[in-house]
LUMBA-550732 format. One line per 3 residues: number of its first residue (from 0); their letters; for each residue x, y, z of C-alpha. Coordinates in steps of 0.5 Angstrom, whole numbers. Each point is the difference from the previous one (the first is absolute). Last residue first. Example, Ala and Ser with C-alpha at 12.3 -4.5 7.8 and 13.67 -1.06 7.14 Angstrom:
! residues 2
1 = sa = 27 -2 14 ~ -2 -7 2
END
This chain:
! residues 490
489 = ygp = -26 18 39 ~ 2 4 -6 ~ 8 0 2
486 = nqp = 2 -5 5 ~ -1 1 7 ~ 5 2 5
483 = lgv = 2 -6 5 ~ 5 3 5 ~ -5 6 2
480 = pdi = -6 -4 -1 ~ 3 -6 5 ~ -6 -4 3
477 = nre = -5 2 -4 ~ 4 0 -6 ~ 0 -8 1
474 = sqp = -7 0 0 ~ -1 4 -6 ~ 4 -4 -4
471 = ipy = 5 3 -4 ~ -3 1 -7 ~ 2 -4 -6
468 = lnn = 4 3 -5 ~ 0 1 -8 ~ -8 1 2
465 = kes = 2 7 1 ~ 0 1 -7 ~ -7 -1 -1
462 = vsn = -5 -6 -1 ~ -7 1 1 ~ -1 -3 -7
459 = kat = 0 -7 2 ~ -7 -2 -2 ~ 2 2 -7
456 = vkk = 6 -4 -1 ~ 4 4 -4 ~ 2 5 5
453 = vet = 4 -6 3 ~ 5 1 -5 ~ 1 7 -1
450 = vlt = 0 1 8 ~ 5 -5 1 ~ 5 1 -6
447 = gwr = 6 3 4 ~ 4 -6 -2 ~ 2 -1 7
444 = vld = -8 0 2 ~ -2 -4 -5 ~ 5 -6 1
441 = fwr = -2 1 8 ~ -7 -1 -1 ~ 0 -6 -5
438 = qge = 5 -4 4 ~ -4 -4 5 ~ 0 -6 -4
435 = qvf = -7 0 -2 ~ 1 1 -7 ~ 8 0 -1
432 = ekk = 1 -2 -7 ~ -5 4 -4 ~ 1 6 3
429 = ree = 8 -1 0 ~ 0 -1 -7 ~ -4 6 -2
426 = qia = 5 4 4 ~ 6 -3 -3 ~ -3 1 -7
423 = arf = -1 7 2 ~ 7 1 2 ~ 2 -3 -7
420 = gaq = -4 5 -4 ~ 3 6 4 ~ 7 -3 -1
417 = dla = -1 -2 -7 ~ -2 -6 -2 ~ 3 -4 -6
414 = tld = -2 -7 3 ~ -6 -4 4 ~ 0 -7 -1
411 = iga = -6 -4 0 ~ -1 -2 -8 ~ 8 0 -1
408 = dpt = 1 -5 5 ~ 7 0 3 ~ 2 -6 4
405 = aip = 1 0 7 ~ -7 0 3 ~ -2 -6 -4
402 = kgy = -7 3 -2 ~ -7 -1 5 ~ -2 7 -2
399 = arr = 2 3 7 ~ 6 -3 0 ~ 2 3 -7
396 = rvq = -2 7 3 ~ 5 -1 6 ~ 5 -2 -4
393 = nll = -1 6 -5 ~ 1 5 6 ~ 7 -3 2
390 = efa = 2 0 -8 ~ -2 7 -1 ~ 4 2 6
387 = ept = 6 -4 -3 ~ -1 3 -7 ~ 0 7 3
384 = ptg = -5 5 2 ~ 2 7 0 ~ 2 5 5
381 = qen = 1 -2 7 ~ -7 -1 1 ~ 0 -6 -5
378 = iae = 5 -4 4 ~ -4 1 7 ~ -6 -2 -4
375 = als = 3 -7 -3 ~ 3 -1 7 ~ -7 1 4
372 = lli = -3 -5 -6 ~ 5 -5 1 ~ 0 1 8
369 = day = -8 0 0 ~ 0 -7 -4 ~ 5 -3 5
366 = ril = -5 1 6 ~ -2 5 6 ~ -5 -1 5
363 = pfn = -3 -6 -3 ~ -6 -1 5 ~ 0 -8 1
360 = iav = -6 -4 -2 ~ -2 -4 6 ~ -7 3 1
357 = ngp = -5 2 5 ~ -7 -1 -2 ~ -3 -2 -6
354 = tal = -4 -7 1 ~ -2 -3 -7 ~ 6 3 -3
351 = ntl = 5 -5 3 ~ 5 -2 -6 ~ 0 7 -3
348 = dly = 2 3 6 ~ -2 7 -2 ~ 6 5 1
345 = kkf = 1 2 -8 ~ -7 0 -2 ~ -3 7 1
342 = ipk = -8 0 -3 ~ -2 2 -7 ~ -7 3 0
339 = pft = -7 -4 0 ~ 4 -7 2 ~ -1 -6 -5
336 = ylt = 0 -7 3 ~ 2 -6 -3 ~ -4 -5 3
333 = gta = 4 -7 3 ~ -5 1 6 ~ 4 0 6
330 = pnl = 6 2 -4 ~ -3 6 -3 ~ 5 2 -6
327 = lqk = 2 7 0 ~ -2 5 -5 ~ 1 8 -1
324 = ays = 7 -1 4 ~ 5 5 1 ~ 8 0 2
321 = vdr = 1 -7 -3 ~ -5 1 -6 ~ 3 7 -2
318 = rtd = 8 -2 1 ~ -1 -5 -5 ~ 1 5 -6
315 = gde = -2 -4 -6 ~ -5 5 -3 ~ 2 7 3
312 = yid = -1 2 7 ~ -4 7 0 ~ -7 -3 2
309 = yfl = 1 -2 7 ~ 3 7 2 ~ -3 6 -3
306 = avd = -6 -3 -3 ~ -1 -4 6 ~ 0 6 5
303 = sii = 1 0 7 ~ 1 -8 1 ~ -3 -2 6
300 = dap = 2 -1 7 ~ -6 -1 5 ~ -4 -6 -4
297 = eta = -6 2 -5 ~ -5 -5 1 ~ -2 -4 -6
294 = tfg = 2 -6 3 ~ 5 -6 -1 ~ 3 2 7
291 = tfs = 2 7 3 ~ 7 0 -4 ~ 4 6 1
288 = taq = -1 2 7 ~ 1 -8 3 ~ 6 -1 -5
285 = fts = 4 6 2 ~ -1 -1 8 ~ 7 -2 1
282 = gss = 1 -2 7 ~ -2 3 7 ~ -7 1 -2
279 = gng = -3 -7 1 ~ 4 -1 6 ~ 3 -7 1
276 = aqn = 7 3 0 ~ 0 -1 -8 ~ -7 -2 -3
273 = pef = 4 -3 -6 ~ 7 1 0 ~ 4 7 -2
270 = qvs = 7 2 -1 ~ 1 7 -2 ~ 5 -1 -6
267 = fih = 7 2 -2 ~ 4 -1 -6 ~ -6 -5 -3
264 = ekg = 2 -1 -7 ~ 4 -7 1 ~ -6 -3 5
261 = nkk = -2 2 7 ~ -6 -3 -1 ~ -1 -4 -7
258 = skt = -5 -5 3 ~ -5 6 3 ~ 0 3 -7
255 = fid = 0 7 -1 ~ 6 1 -4 ~ -1 -6 -3
252 = qfn = -6 3 -4 ~ 6 4 -4 ~ 2 -6 -3
249 = efl = 8 -1 -2 ~ 1 3 7 ~ 5 6 -1
246 = ayg = 7 -2 3 ~ 4 1 7 ~ 6 -5 1
243 = ygg = 3 5 5 ~ 7 0 -4 ~ 0 8 1
240 = niv = -1 2 -8 ~ -7 1 1 ~ 0 3 7
237 = era = 7 4 -1 ~ -3 2 -7 ~ -6 3 4
234 = klv = 5 3 5 ~ 4 4 -5 ~ -6 2 -4
231 = anp = -3 3 6 ~ 6 3 2 ~ 1 4 -7
228 = wdk = -7 2 0 ~ -1 4 7 ~ -7 1 -2
225 = rtl = -2 0 7 ~ -5 -5 -1 ~ 5 -4 -5
222 = yvk = 5 0 6 ~ -5 -3 5 ~ -2 -5 -5
219 = tli = 7 -2 -1 ~ 1 0 7 ~ -6 -5 1
216 = aka = 3 -5 -5 ~ 7 1 3 ~ -3 -2 7
213 = ags = -4 -6 -3 ~ 7 -3 -4 ~ 3 1 7
210 = tar = -5 -5 3 ~ -7 1 4 ~ -3 -6 3
207 = gad = -5 -3 -5 ~ 3 -7 1 ~ 3 -2 6
204 = aat = -2 -7 0 ~ 2 -1 -7 ~ 7 2 1
201 = yaa = 2 7 -1 ~ 3 5 -5 ~ 4 5 -2
198 = pla = 2 1 8 ~ -1 7 3 ~ 6 5 -1
195 = ead = -5 5 -5 ~ -4 1 7 ~ 5 5 2
192 = tld = -1 4 -6 ~ -7 -1 1 ~ 0 3 7
189 = kii = 4 6 -3 ~ -4 1 -6 ~ -6 1 4
186 = qty = 3 4 5 ~ 3 5 -5 ~ -7 0 -3
183 = ved = -3 2 6 ~ 5 6 1 ~ -2 2 -8
180 = vtk = -7 0 2 ~ 1 4 6 ~ -2 -2 7
177 = rqt = -6 0 3 ~ 0 1 8 ~ 1 -5 5
174 = klk = -5 0 6 ~ 2 -5 5 ~ 3 4 5
171 = ele = -6 4 1 ~ -4 -6 1 ~ 4 -3 5
168 = itt = 0 -7 0 ~ 7 -1 -1 ~ 6 -4 -3
165 = peh = -4 0 -7 ~ 4 -5 -5 ~ 5 3 -4
162 = lvi = 0 3 -7 ~ -6 4 -1 ~ 0 5 -6
159 = pvg = -6 4 0 ~ -3 1 -7 ~ 2 5 -6
156 = gwl = -5 -2 -6 ~ -6 -4 2 ~ -1 -5 -5
153 = rva = 7 -1 -3 ~ 3 1 7 ~ -4 -5 3
150 = qfy = 1 -6 -5 ~ 8 2 0 ~ 0 0 8
147 = llg = -4 -7 0 ~ 6 -3 -5 ~ 5 3 4
144 = rif = -2 -3 6 ~ -1 -7 -3 ~ 7 0 -3
141 = kae = 2 3 7 ~ -3 -6 3 ~ 3 -5 -5
138 = nil = 7 4 2 ~ -1 -2 7 ~ -1 -7 -1
135 = rtk = 6 -1 -5 ~ 4 3 6 ~ -3 -4 5
132 = vve = 1 -6 -5 ~ 8 2 -1 ~ 1 1 7
129 = sgs = -2 -7 2 ~ -4 0 7 ~ -1 3 6
126 = vkp = -5 6 0 ~ 3 7 1 ~ 0 3 -7
123 = ind = -7 -2 -1 ~ -3 5 4 ~ 1 7 -3
120 = isv = -1 -3 -7 ~ -6 -5 2 ~ -4 6 4
117 = nar = 1 5 -6 ~ -3 -5 -5 ~ -6 -1 4
114 = nig = 0 7 1 ~ 0 1 -8 ~ -5 -5 -1
111 = ayi = -5 3 5 ~ 2 7 -4 ~ -3 -3 -6
108 = qrw = -6 -3 3 ~ -2 6 4 ~ 1 5 -7
105 = avq = -4 -5 -4 ~ -5 0 6 ~ -1 7 -1
102 = vrd = 0 1 -7 ~ -6 -6 0 ~ -4 4 6
99 = sta = 0 6 -4 ~ 0 6 5 ~ 5 4 -4
96 = dht = -4 1 -7 ~ -3 -5 -5 ~ -4 3 -6
93 = lss = 4 -4 -5 ~ -6 -4 -3 ~ 3 -7 2
90 = lar = 3 3 7 ~ -7 3 2 ~ -3 -7 -2
87 = vqp = 5 -3 5 ~ -1 5 5 ~ -8 -2 -1
84 = nta = 2 -7 2 ~ -6 -4 -4 ~ 5 -3 -5
81 = svg = -5 -5 -3 ~ -3 5 -5 ~ 7 0 -3
78 = aaa = 5 5 2 ~ 5 2 -6 ~ 6 -2 -3
75 = yds = 5 2 -5 ~ 0 7 -1 ~ 3 1 7
72 = amd = -3 0 7 ~ -2 -7 -1 ~ 7 -2 -2
69 = tlf = 5 3 5 ~ -4 3 6 ~ -5 -6 0
66 = yln = 5 -5 -2 ~ 4 2 7 ~ -6 -3 4
63 = rgf = 0 -7 -4 ~ 4 -5 2 ~ 6 4 -1
60 = lsq = -1 4 7 ~ -5 -5 3 ~ -7 1 0
57 = egp = -2 1 7 ~ -2 -4 7 ~ 6 -4 0
54 = dls = 6 4 -4 ~ 4 -5 -4 ~ 3 1 -7
51 = lsa = 6 5 0 ~ 0 0 8 ~ 2 -7 -1
48 = yva = 7 1 -2 ~ 2 4 6 ~ -3 -6 4
45 = tvs = 4 -4 -4 ~ 6 4 3 ~ -2 -1 7
42 = ava = 0 -7 -1 ~ 7 -1 -3 ~ 2 5 6
39 = ddq = -3 -5 5 ~ 3 -6 -3 ~ 7 3 0
36 = tvf = -1 0 8 ~ -1 6 5 ~ -5 5 -3
33 = ynd = -6 -1 5 ~ 3 2 7 ~ 2 7 -2
30 = ett = -5 0 -5 ~ -6 0 5 ~ -4 -6 0
27 = fst = -7 -1 3 ~ -4 -5 3 ~ -7 -4 0
24 = ptv = -2 4 -7 ~ -7 -1 -1 ~ -1 0 -8
21 = eld = 4 -6 -1 ~ 3 1 -7 ~ 1 -6 -5
18 = tcs = 4 4 -5 ~ 2 7 3 ~ 0 7 0
15 = vfl = 5 4 4 ~ -3 5 5 ~ 5 6 1
12 = gas = 0 5 6 ~ 8 0 0 ~ 1 -1 7
9 = llf = -5 -6 1 ~ 2 -4 -6 ~ -5 -5 -1
6 = ivi = 2 -5 -5 ~ -4 -6 -3 ~ 4 -5 -4
3 = ikk = -1 0 -8 ~ -1 -7 -3 ~ -1 0 -8
0 = m = 7 3 -1
END
């Protein structure tokens, strides 16, 4: 998945990002003469995946841009002095509005990925080649489309549903009205259900592609968000008992170690390589924005409140020192450097701290620990925590403390909690487990606690109920104000 072919789809108006791009095109290819062979189909779907990690000239969707909305605009993170974009700082203080460039870019990136998926889904059936491979590729594109609509509906509520590539450049015919939240979720579930037919695994050459287990895992989160507890339980158990080989890493650090990419805990990750596409803002920029070198300069992405987050970890919880760093060893001088405030650490390339830049550490979009905690939560929400629910939660806790995962530990395990107590325990565990993994804002919104929790951070007291959704970008509403009514409060 490292090589991405450039496709210019004239009638679709779509430019597909690429590796090794020649910026001056010498010819153009329409979908009518591009989609001919099976290789063309594979390349088109590889470009669908690329929508998650590449956007030359801009920070990519999962490389950092979505982080502004899902972590910086929550209670986790804040904009440091190195974050000079006033729109980023507005998101950090929750004073953003419909003109926010970060919100607009996220909308554009999500719909660009959806459009690429639509192009593949519409055109792959006509190429020559194996029907089995073609069906697999279509379902991979449906997985990405369902995943992207899942991001969109949680961020904005009801959004336009676009399922086919454009066949016209007439503006009036291109306008698409917002659909209801239920309609969007119906489409998400349809796409992900089709994607359940994907292979359970791939060869090493295709590592990172969507699997049936990944489709079931995202469906688990869909049903959890919808508070459809029985289906959340059903899908989570299918992930756990489906013979996929998923398991927790024994060492929490391994989740973010380059040599452990696409390992047993990684159900689906956005793939990153160093200096992806040769463009400094196309891949993952987490390292460069979390670590400005061995100086006192505050990075762009900082912890919002040390007492609320760094200090909450109990002694022995290894997640703190994987998620944050108060000290790092300077490889150039051999000096142990102490930072004025803990920095984010999960995506730092600890083998190359001398030249921070685009990193090769994947973004774990969903991992096995999430499924264990999701199943425990769904079981509890149906009435009371069961022994199974306690064991699921305690496996995550044991790993956090470096204990044998499958062995009960009286010093670590939680017991004898009622439904409310177990709910609070799950929420606390997720807060510690998923630092800077794009989960926090979504969690707080679905729990109905966004305003309460974010107000605990002094610099974020502008938060209000309107922040349970983001504004429809004004640039989109300027094109179609009737079809894209604004969310309340904006």
